[in-house]
C-alpha positions as CSV (number, residue, x, y, z in Angstrom):
1,M,7.8,2.5,-21.1
2,P,6.9,3.8,-17.7
3,K,5.1,1.3,-15.6
4,K,1.7,2.3,-14.2
5,F,1.7,2.8,-10.5
6,T,-1.6,2.2,-8.8
7,Y,-3.1,2.2,-5.4
8,A,-3.2,-1.6,-5.7
9,K,0.6,-1.7,-6.3
10,A,1.0,0.5,-3.2
11,G,-0.8,-2.1,-1.2
12,V,-4.5,-1.2,-1.3
13,D,-6.3,-3.3,-3.9
14,R,-9.8,-2.0,-4.5
15,K,-11.1,-5.2,-6.1
16,I,-10.1,-7.3,-3.1
17,R,-11.6,-4.7,-0.7
18,T,-14.9,-4.8,-2.7
19,E,-15.0,-8.6,-2.6
20,S,-14.1,-8.6,1.1
21,K,-16.9,-6.2,1.9
22,K,-19.5,-8.7,0.7
23,A,-19.0,-10.4,4.1
24,L,-20.7,-7.4,5.6
25,Q,-24.0,-8.9,4.5
26,L,-23.7,-11.3,7.4
27,L,-24.3,-8.4,9.8
28,K,-27.8,-7.7,8.4
29,E,-29.1,-10.5,10.6
30,T,-28.2,-8.4,13.7
31,H,-30.4,-5.6,12.6
32,R,-33.4,-7.4,14.2
33,F,-31.9,-6.5,17.5
34,S,-32.5,-2.7,16.9
35,H,-34.7,-2.0,19.9
36,H,-36.5,1.1,18.7
37,G,-37.3,0.3,15.1
38,K,-35.8,-0.5,11.7
39,V,-32.2,0.2,10.8
40,V,-32.2,2.6,7.8
41,Q,-29.8,2.1,5.0
42,L,-28.1,5.2,3.5
43,P,-25.7,5.5,0.7
44,Y,-22.6,5.6,2.9
45,G,-23.7,3.7,6.0
46,N,-26.7,2.9,8.2
47,I,-28.5,4.8,11.0
48,F,-30.6,3.3,13.7
49,P,-33.6,4.7,15.6
50,L,-33.6,5.9,19.2
51,G,-37.2,6.6,19.9
52,E,-39.8,7.6,17.3
53,K,-38.4,10.8,15.8
54,R,-34.6,10.6,16.0
55,Y,-31.8,8.4,14.7
56,L,-28.2,7.7,15.8
57,D,-25.3,7.4,13.3
58,L,-22.3,5.5,14.5
59,A,-19.1,5.6,12.5
60,I,-15.6,4.2,13.1
61,E,-12.5,5.2,11.1
62,G,-8.7,5.1,11.2
63,V,-6.0,7.2,9.9
64,G,-4.2,4.4,8.1
65,T,-0.6,4.7,7.1
66,K,-0.5,8.5,7.9
67,V,0.8,7.4,11.3
68,L,4.0,6.5,9.5
69,V,4.3,10.0,8.1
70,A,3.8,11.3,11.7
71,Q,6.7,9.1,12.7
72,L,8.8,10.3,9.8
73,A,8.2,13.9,10.8
74,E,8.7,13.1,14.5
75,R,5.5,15.1,15.1
76,Y,2.5,13.6,16.9
77,D,0.2,16.4,17.9
78,T,-1.8,16.6,14.6
79,I,-2.6,13.0,13.8
80,G,-5.4,13.0,16.4
81,I,-7.1,15.7,14.4
82,D,-7.1,13.3,11.4
83,G,-8.6,10.6,13.5
84,I,-11.5,12.8,14.7
85,A,-12.0,14.2,11.2
86,M,-12.3,10.8,9.5
87,A,-15.0,9.7,12.0
88,V,-17.1,12.9,12.3
89,N,-16.9,13.7,8.6
90,D,-18.5,10.3,8.0
91,V,-21.2,10.8,10.7
92,I,-22.4,14.1,9.2
93,R,-23.1,12.5,5.8
94,S,-26.5,11.5,7.2
95,G,-27.1,15.0,8.6
96,A,-26.3,13.9,12.1
97,R,-24.6,16.1,14.6
98,P,-21.7,14.4,16.3
99,L,-22.3,14.0,20.0
100,A,-19.2,12.2,21.1
101,V,-16.0,10.5,20.0
102,V,-13.8,7.8,21.5
103,D,-10.4,6.7,20.4
104,N,-8.6,3.4,20.4
105,I,-4.8,3.6,20.1
106,H,-2.6,0.5,19.7
107,A,0.9,1.4,20.7
108,Q,4.2,-0.3,20.6
109,V,4.9,1.3,23.9
110,S,2.5,3.8,25.6
111,N,5.3,6.4,26.1
112,P,3.8,9.2,28.3
113,K,5.2,11.9,26.1
114,L,3.8,10.3,22.9
115,V,0.5,9.7,24.5
116,E,0.2,13.4,25.5
117,E,0.9,14.4,21.9
118,W,-1.7,12.0,20.5
119,I,-4.3,13.3,23.0
120,K,-3.5,16.9,22.2
121,G,-4.6,16.3,18.6
122,I,-7.7,14.4,19.6
123,A,-8.7,17.2,21.9
124,K,-8.1,19.8,19.2
125,G,-10.1,17.9,16.6
126,A,-13.0,17.2,19.1
127,T,-13.0,21.0,19.8
128,Q,-13.3,21.8,16.1
129,A,-16.2,19.2,15.8
130,E,-17.8,20.5,19.0
131,C,-18.2,17.0,20.5
132,A,-17.2,15.4,23.8
133,V,-14.5,12.7,24.3
134,P,-16.0,10.7,27.1
135,G,-13.5,7.9,26.9
136,G,-10.9,6.0,25.0
137,E,-8.3,3.2,25.2
138,I,-4.6,2.7,24.7
139,G,-3.2,-0.8,24.4
140,D,0.4,-1.9,24.4
141,V,0.9,-4.5,21.7
142,S,4.6,-4.5,20.9
143,E,4.4,-7.9,19.2
144,I,1.9,-6.5,16.7
145,I,2.8,-2.8,16.2
146,K,6.2,-1.8,15.0
147,G,7.3,1.7,14.1
148,L,9.9,3.5,11.9
149,T,11.6,4.3,15.2
150,E,11.8,1.7,18.0
151,G,9.2,2.4,20.6
152,K,7.2,4.8,18.6
153,G,4.9,2.6,16.5
154,F,1.1,3.1,16.8
155,D,-2.2,2.8,15.1
156,M,-5.2,5.1,15.8
157,V,-8.9,4.4,15.3
158,V,-11.7,6.8,16.3
159,A,-15.4,6.1,16.6
160,S,-18.1,8.8,16.6
161,I,-21.8,8.8,17.4
162,G,-24.2,11.5,16.1
163,E,-27.9,12.3,16.3
164,V,-30.3,13.4,13.6
165,A,-34.0,14.1,13.7
166,H,-36.2,12.0,11.4
167,E,-37.1,14.9,9.2
168,K,-33.5,16.0,8.8
169,V,-32.0,12.8,7.6
170,I,-29.9,13.3,4.4
171,T,-31.1,10.2,2.4
172,G,-29.4,10.5,-1.0
173,R,-32.9,10.0,-2.6
174,N,-34.7,12.2,-5.1
175,I,-31.5,13.5,-6.8
176,K,-32.4,14.7,-10.2
177,P,-30.5,15.7,-13.4
178,G,-29.6,19.3,-13.2
179,D,-28.9,19.3,-9.4
180,V,-25.6,20.9,-8.6
181,I,-22.6,19.5,-6.7
182,I,-21.0,21.9,-4.3
183,G,-17.4,21.1,-3.3
184,L,-15.9,22.1,0.1
185,R,-12.2,22.8,-0.1
186,S,-9.8,20.3,1.4
187,S,-6.7,21.1,3.3
188,G,-4.6,19.0,1.0
189,I,-4.1,15.2,0.8
190,H,-6.1,14.5,4.0
191,S,-5.8,10.9,5.2
192,N,-6.4,9.0,2.0
193,G,-4.1,7.6,-0.6
194,I,-1.2,8.0,1.8
195,S,0.1,4.5,0.9
196,L,0.5,5.5,-2.7
197,A,1.8,9.0,-2.0
198,R,4.4,7.7,0.5
199,K,5.9,5.3,-1.9
200,I,6.3,8.0,-4.6
201,L,7.4,10.9,-2.5
202,F,9.7,9.6,0.3
203,K,13.0,7.8,0.0
204,Q,12.1,5.9,3.2
205,W,9.7,3.9,1.0
206,G,11.5,3.9,-2.3
207,G,10.4,7.4,-3.4
208,K,12.4,10.5,-4.3
209,Y,12.6,13.0,-1.4
210,E,14.0,13.3,2.1
211,P,11.4,14.4,4.6
212,N,12.7,17.9,5.0
213,D,13.1,18.6,1.2
214,I,11.1,21.4,-0.2
215,P,10.3,20.5,-3.8
216,D,9.3,23.1,-6.4
217,G,5.7,24.2,-5.9
218,L,5.7,23.7,-2.2
219,D,6.4,26.3,0.4
220,R,7.3,24.0,3.3
221,E,9.0,20.6,3.9
222,I,7.3,17.8,2.1
223,V,6.7,15.7,5.2
224,H,4.7,18.6,6.8
225,E,2.7,19.1,3.6
226,V,1.6,15.4,3.7
227,L,1.0,15.6,7.4
228,E,-1.4,18.5,7.2
229,P,-4.5,17.4,9.1
230,T,-7.7,16.5,7.5
231,R,-10.3,19.3,7.5
232,I,-13.3,18.9,9.7
233,Y,-16.6,19.8,8.0
234,V,-19.0,19.5,10.9
235,K,-19.9,23.2,11.3
236,P,-20.3,23.9,7.5
237,L,-22.4,20.9,6.8
238,L,-24.7,21.3,9.8
239,K,-25.2,25.0,9.1
240,V,-26.1,24.5,5.4
241,A,-28.4,21.6,6.3
242,E,-30.3,23.9,8.5
243,E,-31.0,26.4,5.7
244,V,-31.0,24.4,2.5
245,K,-32.5,21.0,1.5
246,V,-29.3,18.9,1.1
247,K,-30.1,15.8,-1.0
248,A,-26.7,14.1,-0.5
249,A,-23.5,14.6,1.4
250,V,-20.3,12.9,0.3
251,H,-17.0,12.6,2.2
252,I,-14.5,12.4,-0.6
253,T,-12.0,9.8,0.7
254,G,-10.2,6.7,-0.6
255,E,-12.4,6.0,-3.5
256,G,-12.1,9.6,-4.7
257,Y,-14.9,10.6,-7.1
258,A,-15.9,7.0,-7.9
259,K,-17.6,7.2,-4.5
260,F,-20.5,9.2,-6.0
261,D,-21.6,6.0,-7.8
262,R,-23.2,4.7,-4.6
263,L,-25.8,7.4,-4.9
264,T,-27.2,5.8,-8.0
265,K,-28.6,3.0,-5.9
266,F,-30.8,5.5,-4.1
267,S,-31.7,7.8,-7.0
268,E,-32.1,6.1,-10.3
269,G,-31.4,7.4,-13.8
270,I,-28.6,9.7,-12.9
271,G,-24.8,10.2,-13.5
272,F,-22.3,12.8,-12.5
273,E,-20.1,15.3,-14.3
274,F,-17.4,17.2,-12.6
275,N,-15.6,20.2,-14.3
276,N,-14.0,22.4,-11.6
277,F,-10.8,21.2,-9.9
278,K,-8.1,23.3,-8.3
279,P,-5.9,20.6,-6.8
280,Q,-3.2,21.7,-4.4
281,S,0.4,21.4,-5.5
282,I,0.9,18.2,-3.6
283,F,-1.3,16.3,-6.1
284,K,0.7,17.5,-9.1
285,L,3.9,16.7,-7.3
286,I,2.8,13.1,-6.7
287,Q,2.0,12.6,-10.4
288,E,5.1,14.3,-11.7
289,T,7.4,12.6,-9.3
290,A,6.1,9.2,-10.3
291,S,7.1,10.1,-13.9
292,Q,10.6,11.0,-12.7
293,L,10.8,7.6,-11.1
294,N,9.9,5.9,-14.4
295,S,6.4,5.2,-13.2
296,K,3.1,6.6,-14.3
297,I,0.0,7.5,-12.2
298,T,-2.8,8.0,-14.6
299,D,-5.3,10.9,-14.3
300,E,-8.0,8.2,-13.7
301,E,-6.0,6.8,-10.8
302,M,-5.6,10.2,-9.2
303,F,-9.3,10.9,-9.3
304,R,-10.1,7.4,-7.9
305,T,-7.7,7.8,-5.0
306,F,-7.4,11.4,-4.0
307,N,-9.7,14.3,-3.1
308,M,-7.9,16.6,-5.7
309,G,-8.8,19.7,-3.7
310,W,-12.3,19.1,-2.6
311,G,-12.7,17.1,0.7
312,F,-16.5,17.0,1.0
313,A,-19.4,17.7,-1.3
314,V,-23.1,18.4,-1.0
315,I,-25.8,18.0,-3.7
316,V,-28.6,20.5,-3.8
317,G,-31.3,21.7,-6.3
318,K,-30.1,24.2,-8.9
319,A,-32.2,26.9,-7.4
320,E,-30.4,26.5,-4.0
321,K,-26.9,26.8,-5.5
322,D,-26.1,30.4,-4.6
323,K,-27.6,30.2,-1.1
324,T,-25.7,27.0,-0.4
325,I,-22.4,28.5,-1.4
326,A,-23.1,31.7,0.6
327,V,-24.0,29.8,3.8
328,L,-21.0,27.5,3.5
329,E,-18.6,30.4,3.0
330,K,-20.0,32.2,6.0
331,T,-18.7,29.3,8.1
332,G,-15.2,29.9,6.8
333,V,-14.9,27.1,4.2
334,Q,-14.2,27.8,0.5
335,A,-17.1,26.4,-1.5
336,E,-17.8,26.3,-5.3
337,Q,-19.9,24.4,-7.7
338,I,-17.7,21.5,-8.9
339,G,-20.2,19.7,-11.2
340,H,-23.7,18.7,-11.8
341,V,-26.0,15.6,-11.8
342,A,-26.4,14.3,-15.3
343,S,-29.2,12.4,-17.0
344,S,-26.9,9.7,-18.3
345,A,-25.2,7.1,-16.2
346,G,-21.5,7.2,-15.4
347,I,-19.0,9.5,-13.7
348,R,-17.2,11.9,-16.0
349,I,-14.5,14.4,-15.1
350,L,-13.4,17.3,-17.3
351,H,-9.9,18.4,-16.2
352,G,-7.0,20.0,-18.0
353,N,-8.6,19.5,-21.5
354,K,-9.1,15.8,-20.7
355,R,-12.2,13.8,-20.4
356,I,-11.8,11.1,-17.7
357,F,-14.3,8.3,-17.2
358,L,-14.5,6.6,-13.8
359,R,-17.6,4.6,-14.4
């Protein structure tokens, strides 16, 4: 019998992470030092006031083990886009406009050629997000960071700060049964679930393929398919928030669609049902390759780990559906209704004649 292969077996144990995050409660004591008023809790983070009518949203994110894929591909000019994307896509969930980003890169060696390539990606991502990069830091920590190739190991973390007016905050509250969930198309695997994907796809980590193989269903080398940068959703989200009442905004990352459960703490008596998925070929390849390696990645695990084709989502009232899709598509992003808010608790996914329960 094939053995189940999970994100936990790939090195990312959700249960341990959830338990570890309980330590974050210790930080609440620091909220009393907010100089201009109360820190406001939102479904996916907190914002703090700067004056009477505006808030700042501060987020920090990394690109995880996607740095290893960059090393495998020997291409370093796109990973900075991922770093920017992960940070600014988190900031906009509150409705905030990213104002600036800063990067912190830990390098095995700060090789000038590598540094230039990293910065190229950061500059390109910041341009897409229309925010400044007023600073950053690169530290040489060869005793901590090792790479696939000697001298090329690195880790990248990006922080972003954004601003939102009091009346424009996307709170996650007042979500009602019948509200619609609009998905914004992803560019592929983005920067989540990479630890699982690497260990199935690449021989380097015990998987099936060499980096430059082109498996059936793909039209380019597999390493470049996985390396495709995370899409930046700043312009689409801010534009739609100007014209439509957005009740919630969700960056679909490492928890996949289980992430929607956090909204139930802010709007009671609801659940979620998804029924429209068009996953790119890479997701099918991951699952099929696992089977060829005598492993099994369940459908549930796929939807708990990957974006499955939709990298971001907004929840709006049913009457706003058509307008929301029209506004989003004018910004150049493919947008479709991917589900609705249900009156019964839980997260249900209808896909390929299967009914999958995440909660």
